[in-house]
BAPANU-670505 format. One record per residue (C-alpha): y, x, z; residue in three letters; chain. Coordinates in steps of 0.02 Angstrom, whole numbers, plus 32768, in hexadecimal, padded with zeros to 4 digits. Example, Ala and Ser with C-alpha at 12.3 -4.5 7.8 and 13.67 -1.06 7.14 Angstrom:
<pts>
{c2->7F1F, c1->8267, c3->8186, residuo->ala, cadena->A}
{c2->7FCB, c1->82AC, c3->8165, residuo->ser, cadena->A}
</pts>
This chain:
<pts>
{c2->D9E6, c1->97FE, c3->E01A, residuo->met, cadena->A}
{c2->D94E, c1->983F, c3->DF9A, residuo->arg, cadena->A}
{c2->D8D7, c1->983E, c3->E02A, residuo->thr, cadena->A}
{c2->D911, c1->978D, c3->E064, residuo->ala, cadena->A}
{c2->D8FC, c1->9754, c3->DFAC, residuo->leu, cadena->A}
{c2->D857, c1->978D, c3->DFA6, residuo->his, cadena->A}
{c2->D819, c1->973C, c3->E044, residuo->leu, cadena->A}
{c2->D857, c1->9694, c3->E003, residuo->cys, cadena->A}
{c2->D7F2, c1->96BA, c3->DF5A, residuo->glu, cadena->A}
{c2->D75E, c1->96E0, c3->DFCB, residuo->gly, cadena->A}
{c2->D76F, c1->9647, c3->E036, residuo->leu, cadena->A}
{c2->D784, c1->95D3, c3->DF91, residuo->ala, cadena->A}
{c2->D6E0, c1->962C, c3->DF4F, residuo->thr, cadena->A}
{c2->D67C, c1->95F6, c3->DFE7, residuo->thr, cadena->A}
{c2->D6BE, c1->9550, c3->DFE0, residuo->val, cadena->A}
{c2->D6CA, c1->951B, c3->DF32, residuo->val, cadena->A}
{c2->D64C, c1->958D, c3->DEE5, residuo->val, cadena->A}
{c2->D5C2, c1->95BA, c3->DF5E, residuo->phe, cadena->A}
{c2->D56F, c1->9509, c3->DF6D, residuo->pro, cadena->A}
{c2->D53D, c1->9527, c3->DEB3, residuo->trp, cadena->A}
{c2->D4F4, c1->95D5, c3->DEB9, residuo->leu, cadena->A}
{c2->D44F, c1->9621, c3->DED3, residuo->ser, cadena->A}
{c2->D441, c1->968D, c3->DF72, residuo->pro, cadena->A}
{c2->D42F, c1->9729, c3->DF09, residuo->asp, cadena->A}
{c2->D4D0, c1->96ED, c3->DEAC, residuo->ser, cadena->A}
{c2->D527, c1->96D8, c3->DF5A, residuo->arg, cadena->A}
{c2->D4EF, c1->9780, c3->DFA0, residuo->arg, cadena->A}
{c2->D541, c1->97E0, c3->DEFB, residuo->his, cadena->A}
{c2->D5D8, c1->9788, c3->DF0F, residuo->arg, cadena->A}
{c2->D5E8, c1->97B8, c3->DFBD, residuo->val, cadena->A}
{c2->D5C0, c1->9863, c3->DF9B, residuo->arg, cadena->A}
{c2->D645, c1->986C, c3->DF0D, residuo->his, cadena->A}
{c2->D6C5, c1->980D, c3->DF75, residuo->trp, cadena->A}
{c2->D6A7, c1->9882, c3->E011, residuo->ser, cadena->A}
{c2->D6A9, c1->9924, c3->DF9F, residuo->ala, cadena->A}
{c2->D748, c1->98ED, c3->DF50, residuo->arg, cadena->A}
{c2->D7A0, c1->98C5, c3->E012, residuo->leu, cadena->A}
{c2->D772, c1->997D, c3->E033, residuo->leu, cadena->A}
{c2->D7C7, c1->99BF, c3->DF99, residuo->arg, cadena->A}
{c2->D86A, c1->996D, c3->DFCF, residuo->met, cadena->A}
{c2->D85E, c1->99B8, c3->E069, residuo->leu, cadena->A}
{c2->D83F, c1->9A56, c3->E028, residuo->lys, cadena->A}
{c2->D7A0, c1->9A60, c3->E0A5, residuo->val, cadena->A}
{c2->D70B, c1->9AD7, c3->E046, residuo->glu, cadena->A}
{c2->D652, c1->9ACB, c3->E06F, residuo->ile, cadena->A}
{c2->D5E8, c1->9B65, c3->E095, residuo->arg, cadena->A}
{c2->D543, c1->9B32, c3->E09F, residuo->val, cadena->A}
{c2->D4BA, c1->9BBB, c3->E0F0, residuo->val, cadena->A}
{c2->D3FE, c1->9B70, c3->E0E2, residuo->gly, cadena->A}
{c2->D3C4, c1->9ADA, c3->E09D, residuo->ala, cadena->A}
{c2->D3B7, c1->9A24, c3->E0D9, residuo->leu, cadena->A}
{c2->D2FB, c1->99E7, c3->E0EC, residuo->his, cadena->A}
{c2->D2B8, c1->99AE, c3->E045, residuo->asp, cadena->A}
{c2->D286, c1->98F2, c3->E029, residuo->gly, cadena->A}
{c2->D291, c1->9862, c3->E09B, residuo->gly, cadena->A}
{c2->D277, c1->983C, c3->E152, residuo->asn, cadena->A}
{c2->D2F6, c1->98A8, c3->E19A, residuo->val, cadena->A}
{c2->D36E, c1->98AB, c3->E22D, residuo->leu, cadena->A}
{c2->D40E, c1->9911, c3->E22F, residuo->ile, cadena->A}
{c2->D444, c1->9952, c3->E2CA, residuo->val, cadena->A}
{c2->D4E5, c1->99B0, c3->E2D0, residuo->ala, cadena->A}
{c2->D565, c1->99F4, c3->E348, residuo->asn, cadena->A}
{c2->D601, c1->997C, c3->E348, residuo->his, cadena->A}
{c2->D6C1, c1->99D4, c3->E32A, residuo->val, cadena->A}
{c2->D730, c1->995B, c3->E2C9, residuo->ser, cadena->A}
{c2->D729, c1->98B0, c3->E270, residuo->trp, cadena->A}
{c2->D721, c1->9923, c3->E1D5, residuo->leu, cadena->A}
{c2->D664, c1->9944, c3->E1FD, residuo->asp, cadena->A}
{c2->D628, c1->98AD, c3->E1BE, residuo->ile, cadena->A}
{c2->D67C, c1->98C4, c3->E100, residuo->phe, cadena->A}
{c2->D643, c1->9974, c3->E0FF, residuo->val, cadena->A}
{c2->D58A, c1->9949, c3->E120, residuo->leu, cadena->A}
{c2->D59C, c1->98B8, c3->E09F, residuo->asn, cadena->A}
{c2->D5D9, c1->9925, c3->E021, residuo->ser, cadena->A}
{c2->D539, c1->9987, c3->E02E, residuo->val, cadena->A}
{c2->D4C5, c1->98FB, c3->E02B, residuo->arg, cadena->A}
{c2->D4FC, c1->983F, c3->E05B, residuo->pro, cadena->A}
{c2->D4BB, c1->9802, c3->E0F5, residuo->met, cadena->A}
{c2->D4C5, c1->9779, c3->E179, residuo->arg, cadena->A}
{c2->D51F, c1->97AD, c3->E222, residuo->phe, cadena->A}
{c2->D505, c1->9772, c3->E2DD, residuo->val, cadena->A}
{c2->D5B7, c1->9771, c3->E31C, residuo->ala, cadena->A}
{c2->D60E, c1->9726, c3->E3AA, residuo->lys, cadena->A}
{c2->D646, c1->9673, c3->E3A4, residuo->ser, cadena->A}
{c2->D6FA, c1->96AD, c3->E3C5, residuo->glu, cadena->A}
{c2->D706, c1->96EA, c3->E307, residuo->leu, cadena->A}
{c2->D6D6, c1->963E, c3->E2C5, residuo->ala, cadena->A}
{c2->D780, c1->9603, c3->E30C, residuo->arg, cadena->A}
{c2->D7DD, c1->9685, c3->E2B5, residuo->trp, cadena->A}
{c2->D872, c1->9649, c3->E22A, residuo->pro, cadena->A}
{c2->D820, c1->9650, c3->E176, residuo->leu, cadena->A}
{c2->D7B3, c1->96E8, c3->E1A5, residuo->leu, cadena->A}
{c2->D734, c1->9685, c3->E210, residuo->gly, cadena->A}
{c2->D727, c1->95FA, c3->E193, residuo->arg, cadena->A}
{c2->D6FF, c1->9687, c3->E119, residuo->leu, cadena->A}
{c2->D67D, c1->96D7, c3->E17E, residuo->val, cadena->A}
{c2->D629, c1->962D, c3->E1B5, residuo->arg, cadena->A}
{c2->D61E, c1->9602, c3->E106, residuo->asp, cadena->A}
{c2->D5BF, c1->96A2, c3->E0CE, residuo->val, cadena->A}
{c2->D53A, c1->9685, c3->E14A, residuo->gly, cadena->A}
{c2->D568, c1->96CB, c3->E1F7, residuo->thr, cadena->A}
{c2->D50A, c1->969E, c3->E293, residuo->leu, cadena->A}
{c2->D570, c1->9672, c3->E325, residuo->phe, cadena->A}
{c2->D53C, c1->968F, c3->E3D2, residuo->val, cadena->A}
{c2->D598, c1->963D, c3->E45C, residuo->glu, cadena->A}
{c2->D590, c1->96BE, c3->E4EF, residuo->arg, cadena->A}
{c2->D5D1, c1->9643, c3->E567, residuo->ala, cadena->A}
{c2->D537, c1->95E7, c3->E553, residuo->arg, cadena->A}
{c2->D4A9, c1->9631, c3->E5BD, residuo->arg, cadena->A}
{c2->D416, c1->95FE, c3->E542, residuo->his, cadena->A}
{c2->D474, c1->95FB, c3->E495, residuo->asp, cadena->A}
{c2->D41D, c1->96AB, c3->E45D, residuo->ala, cadena->A}
{c2->D374, c1->964F, c3->E451, residuo->his, cadena->A}
{c2->D3D3, c1->95CD, c3->E3D2, residuo->arg, cadena->A}
{c2->D41D, c1->965A, c3->E375, residuo->val, cadena->A}
{c2->D36E, c1->96BA, c3->E371, residuo->ala, cadena->A}
{c2->D320, c1->962A, c3->E32E, residuo->val, cadena->A}
{c2->D392, c1->961C, c3->E298, residuo->glu, cadena->A}
{c2->D38F, c1->96DA, c3->E276, residuo->ala, cadena->A}
{c2->D2CB, c1->96C2, c3->E26C, residuo->arg, cadena->A}
{c2->D2F7, c1->9636, c3->E1EF, residuo->glu, cadena->A}
{c2->D36A, c1->96A9, c3->E197, residuo->ala, cadena->A}
{c2->D2F3, c1->973A, c3->E18C, residuo->leu, cadena->A}
{c2->D272, c1->96DC, c3->E151, residuo->ala, cadena->A}
{c2->D2CF, c1->968C, c3->E0BE, residuo->ala, cadena->A}
{c2->D2EA, c1->9747, c3->E085, residuo->gly, cadena->A}
{c2->D39C, c1->9769, c3->E0CC, residuo->asp, cadena->A}
{c2->D3C4, c1->9807, c3->E124, residuo->ile, cadena->A}
{c2->D406, c1->97F6, c3->E1D4, residuo->val, cadena->A}
{c2->D486, c1->985A, c3->E237, residuo->ala, cadena->A}
{c2->D4AC, c1->986E, c3->E2E6, residuo->val, cadena->A}
{c2->D525, c1->98DF, c3->E360, residuo->phe, cadena->A}
{c2->D4B7, c1->98EA, c3->E3EB, residuo->pro, cadena->A}
{c2->D546, c1->9934, c3->E453, residuo->glu, cadena->A}
{c2->D589, c1->9890, c3->E467, residuo->gly, cadena->A}
{c2->D63F, c1->98B3, c3->E44D, residuo->thr, cadena->A}
{c2->D6A9, c1->9950, c3->E3F5, residuo->thr, cadena->A}
{c2->D6C9, c1->99FB, c3->E423, residuo->thr, cadena->A}
{c2->D743, c1->9A71, c3->E3DF, residuo->asp, cadena->A}
{c2->D6B5, c1->9AD5, c3->E39B, residuo->gly, cadena->A}
{c2->D6B2, c1->9B67, c3->E41D, residuo->thr, cadena->A}
{c2->D62B, c1->9B14, c3->E478, residuo->gln, cadena->A}
{c2->D596, c1->9AAC, c3->E478, residuo->leu, cadena->A}
{c2->D560, c1->9A16, c3->E4E3, residuo->leu, cadena->A}
{c2->D4C2, c1->99EB, c3->E520, residuo->pro, cadena->A}
{c2->D474, c1->998E, c3->E4A9, residuo->phe, cadena->A}
{c2->D42E, c1->98D9, c3->E4DB, residuo->lys, cadena->A}
{c2->D39C, c1->9898, c3->E499, residuo->ser, cadena->A}
{c2->D39B, c1->97DC, c3->E494, residuo->ser, cadena->A}
{c2->D3C8, c1->97CA, c3->E3E2, residuo->leu, cadena->A}
{c2->D33C, c1->983F, c3->E3A6, residuo->leu, cadena->A}
{c2->D29F, c1->97C9, c3->E3D7, residuo->gln, cadena->A}
{c2->D2A5, c1->977C, c3->E318, residuo->pro, cadena->A}
{c2->D27E, c1->9810, c3->E2CB, residuo->ile, cadena->A}
{c2->D1EC, c1->9833, c3->E34D, residuo->val, cadena->A}
{c2->D1B6, c1->9784, c3->E329, residuo->asn, cadena->A}
{c2->D1BA, c1->9799, c3->E26B, residuo->ala, cadena->A}
{c2->D163, c1->9851, c3->E272, residuo->gln, cadena->A}
{c2->D1E9, c1->9895, c3->E208, residuo->gly, cadena->A}
{c2->D250, c1->9935, c3->E227, residuo->ala, cadena->A}
{c2->D2E0, c1->996D, c3->E279, residuo->leu, cadena->A}
{c2->D372, c1->99CA, c3->E223, residuo->gln, cadena->A}
{c2->D3D7, c1->9A31, c3->E28A, residuo->pro, cadena->A}
{c2->D490, c1->9A5F, c3->E241, residuo->val, cadena->A}
{c2->D50C, c1->9ACE, c3->E289, residuo->ala, cadena->A}
{c2->D5C8, c1->9AA9, c3->E25D, residuo->met, cadena->A}
{c2->D650, c1->9B2D, c3->E261, residuo->arg, cadena->A}
{c2->D6F9, c1->9B29, c3->E226, residuo->tyr, cadena->A}
{c2->D76B, c1->9BB1, c3->E1F2, residuo->arg, cadena->A}
{c2->D818, c1->9BCD, c3->E1CE, residuo->gly, cadena->A}
{c2->D86F, c1->9C1F, c3->E12B, residuo->ala, cadena->A}
{c2->D85B, c1->9CCA, c3->E18C, residuo->asp, cadena->A}
{c2->D7AD, c1->9CB2, c3->E1B0, residuo->gly, cadena->A}
{c2->D7AF, c1->9C9F, c3->E256, residuo->ala, cadena->A}
{c2->D761, c1->9C17, c3->E2B2, residuo->leu, cadena->A}
{c2->D7DF, c1->9B82, c3->E2A9, residuo->ser, cadena->A}
{c2->D7F2, c1->9AFB, c3->E329, residuo->thr, cadena->A}
{c2->D878, c1->9A9B, c3->E2BD, residuo->ala, cadena->A}
{c2->D810, c1->9A16, c3->E283, residuo->val, cadena->A}
{c2->D7C3, c1->99F4, c3->E333, residuo->ala, cadena->A}
{c2->D7D3, c1->993B, c3->E36E, residuo->tyr, cadena->A}
{c2->D7C3, c1->994D, c3->E425, residuo->val, cadena->A}
{c2->D816, c1->9911, c3->E4CA, residuo->gly, cadena->A}
{c2->D8B3, c1->9891, c3->E4AA, residuo->glu, cadena->A}
{c2->D8CE, c1->98D0, c3->E3FB, residuo->thr, cadena->A}
{c2->D8EA, c1->982F, c3->E38B, residuo->thr, cadena->A}
{c2->D8A9, c1->9828, c3->E2DC, residuo->phe, cadena->A}
{c2->D958, c1->9828, c3->E28F, residuo->leu, cadena->A}
{c2->D97E, c1->98D0, c3->E2FF, residuo->ala, cadena->A}
{c2->D8D7, c1->9915, c3->E2BB, residuo->ser, cadena->A}
{c2->D8E0, c1->98E6, c3->E201, residuo->phe, cadena->A}
{c2->D9AA, c1->9937, c3->E20B, residuo->trp, cadena->A}
{c2->D96A, c1->99DC, c3->E252, residuo->arg, cadena->A}
{c2->D8D6, c1->99EB, c3->E1CE, residuo->ile, cadena->A}
{c2->D95B, c1->99BE, c3->E132, residuo->cys, cadena->A}
{c2->D9B9, c1->9A50, c3->E18C, residuo->gly, cadena->A}
{c2->D92C, c1->9ACC, c3->E16D, residuo->glu, cadena->A}
{c2->D93C, c1->9B3F, c3->E0D7, residuo->arg, cadena->A}
{c2->D881, c1->9B37, c3->E0CA, residuo->ser, cadena->A}
{c2->D7D5, c1->9B14, c3->E12B, residuo->ile, cadena->A}
{c2->D72B, c1->9B4C, c3->E110, residuo->ala, cadena->A}
{c2->D69C, c1->9AEE, c3->E161, residuo->val, cadena->A}
{c2->D5F8, c1->9B53, c3->E180, residuo->glu, cadena->A}
{c2->D566, c1->9AEB, c3->E17A, residuo->leu, cadena->A}
{c2->D4D4, c1->9B50, c3->E1C9, residuo->ile, cadena->A}
{c2->D420, c1->9B0C, c3->E1B9, residuo->met, cadena->A}
{c2->D3A0, c1->9B40, c3->E218, residuo->pro, cadena->A}
{c2->D2F6, c1->9B11, c3->E1EA, residuo->pro, cadena->A}
{c2->D2BB, c1->9A6D, c3->E211, residuo->ala, cadena->A}
{c2->D255, c1->9A27, c3->E297, residuo->leu, cadena->A}
{c2->D1C0, c1->99B8, c3->E282, residuo->ala, cadena->A}
{c2->D1CA, c1->9913, c3->E305, residuo->ala, cadena->A}
{c2->D10D, c1->98E9, c3->E2FF, residuo->gln, cadena->A}
{c2->D0CF, c1->98EE, c3->E3A5, residuo->gly, cadena->A}
{c2->D15C, c1->9928, c3->E404, residuo->arg, cadena->A}
{c2->D1C7, c1->98E6, c3->E488, residuo->his, cadena->A}
{c2->D27B, c1->98BE, c3->E45A, residuo->arg, cadena->A}
{c2->D2BA, c1->9930, c3->E4E9, residuo->arg, cadena->A}
{c2->D25B, c1->99C0, c3->E4A8, residuo->glu, cadena->A}
{c2->D2A2, c1->99A0, c3->E3F4, residuo->leu, cadena->A}
{c2->D35D, c1->9996, c3->E444, residuo->ala, cadena->A}
{c2->D341, c1->9A26, c3->E4A0, residuo->ser, cadena->A}
{c2->D2F6, c1->9A98, c3->E411, residuo->ser, cadena->A}
{c2->D386, c1->9A56, c3->E38A, residuo->ala, cadena->A}
{c2->D408, c1->9A70, c3->E413, residuo->glu, cadena->A}
{c2->D3C1, c1->9B23, c3->E41D, residuo->ala, cadena->A}
{c2->D3BD, c1->9B46, c3->E362, residuo->ala, cadena->A}
{c2->D475, c1->9AF7, c3->E349, residuo->ile, cadena->A}
{c2->D4A9, c1->9B72, c3->E3E2, residuo->arg, cadena->A}
{c2->D45C, c1->9C19, c3->E38B, residuo->glu, cadena->A}
{c2->D4A7, c1->9BDA, c3->E2EB, residuo->ala, cadena->A}
{c2->D552, c1->9BD7, c3->E333, residuo->leu, cadena->A}
{c2->D534, c1->9C78, c3->E38E, residuo->gly, cadena->A}
{c2->D562, c1->9C19, c3->E42D, residuo->leu, cadena->A}
</pts>
């Protein structure tokens, strides 16, 4: 019930308050709201390393759960590239759309180009953009090959690519798959399972950023995948 009310509060804020706020004020509210959500769900964040300092940075991370978005936003607000199905979720879809998520229609062959243009504009406006280049979620015990199409904006912007490895642990310290949002699992089933956990710790391991200038996006994708694979010990 607390998280449902928190979700409604966040939705009301994006609809009523956001149009009157500066970009910095919006980012502050997104970070604060995300941190409160994680506290309600008893999710603790442990950061190893640091995000690339400054702007013009694209985040690439492995993808385990819908929680990933709020975990990263609680560290530093960013705009995510997500599959269009998320936009159609009740309430939550409207919320993530209102905070600037960029949606890609995977069924449309050339839609990645449109999203790449929007991501480049977001980077130019000073936003941090984040992508999950596996293209789907896993249970955290494996890493799928990285797709490179959405990395082109940071190559064009001659910025930095920041790998982020995400790993969830249970109250006993062991690797946890309770937060995994995979297969035919529904959002409500995933949410209920997370609420049933005594506590969850998520490790954010941040290897050194990769310079994108003069590199091909496939080379960058391969380097970022290798860095995250090593950080996770896979």
